[in-house]
C-alpha positions in Angstrom: 116.1 106.5 84.2 112.2 106.8 85.2 110.8 108.0 88.4 107.5 107.0 90.0 105.8 109.5 92.2 103.4 107.8 94.4 100.8 109.7 96.6 98.8 108.0 99.5 95.8 109.6 101.1 95.7 108.1 104.5 92.5 106.9 105.9 91.2 109.1 108.9 93.3 108.9 111.7 95.9 106.5 110.0 98.7 108.9 108.8 101.1 108.0 111.7 100.4 104.1 111.2 101.2 104.9 107.4 104.4 106.6 108.4 105.3 103.8 110.6 104.7 101.0 108.4 107.0 102.6 106.0 109.5 103.3 108.7 109.8 100.2 110.4 108.9 97.7 107.7 108.5 98.7 103.9 111.8 100.5 103.5 113.8 97.4 104.7 111.8 95.2 102.3 112.0 97.6 99.5 115.8 97.4 99.8 115.9 93.6 99.6 114.3 93.8 96.4 116.3 96.6 95.0 113.7 99.4 95.0 115.4 102.5 95.0 113.7 105.3 97.1 114.5 109.0 96.2 112.6 110.4 99.0 109.4 110.8 101.2 107.5 113.9 101.8 104.3 115.6 103.4 103.1 118.8 102.6 104.5 121.9 104.3 102.2 124.1 102.0 99.6 123.2 99.6 98.4 119.6 99.2 96.3 117.9 101.8 97.4 117.1 105.3 96.5 113.5 105.1 99.0 112.6 102.2 102.2 110.8 102.2 104.2 111.4 98.9 107.3 109.5 97.8 109.4 108.9 94.7 111.1 105.8 93.3 113.5 105.6 90.8 114.0 102.6 88.0 116.1 102.0 85.2 112.9 101.6 82.9 109.4 100.3 82.8 110.7 96.6 82.8 112.8 97.3 85.7 109.9 98.8 87.5 107.6 95.8 86.9 109.9 93.2 88.0 110.7 95.0 91.1 107.4 95.8 92.2 106.3 92.1 91.2 109.1 90.7 93.5 108.0 93.2 96.4 104.3 92.6 96.0 105.2 88.6 96.3 107.5 88.9 99.4 105.8 86.9 102.4 107.0 89.4 104.8 105.4 92.2 102.9 102.2 90.4 102.8 102.2 89.7 106.5 102.9 93.4 107.2 100.0 94.6 105.1 97.7 92.1 106.8 98.7 93.2 110.4 98.6 96.9 109.3 94.8 96.5 107.9 93.8 94.6 111.1 91.9 97.6 112.0 91.0 98.9 108.4 93.1 99.9 105.6 95.8 102.7 106.1 94.9 104.4 102.9 91.6 105.7 101.1 93.3 106.3 97.7 96.9 105.8 96.1 98.1 107.5 93.1 101.1 106.4 90.9 102.6 108.8 88.1 105.6 107.8 86.0 107.9 110.7 85.2 110.7 110.6 82.7 113.4 113.5 83.0 113.3 116.1 80.4 116.7 115.9 78.4 118.0 119.1 80.1 117.3 117.8 83.9 120.1 117.6 86.3 118.8 114.4 87.4 119.8 111.2 85.7 
């Protein structure tokens, strides 16, 4: 099992719209493509107030590649992105880190 930690830095004034896109569209489309979401977070302390952080889980890198490719090719997702970017991008930066649990980690 591997985990992908993704950090989105919202464009000025767009964090609410970024949350809405995940809540109203992205999660449903993720589920359709078998993308496993561990959770979503914002910083309660430390970090930046304009960041949304979430974690995904995958069997391995091949599983990750296949599921992301399927998701990114989804016609509904493409329409959601186009609509949400009508007044400019919702993010200024996106970071992706791949994590593998240590052998003693309680996570699978």
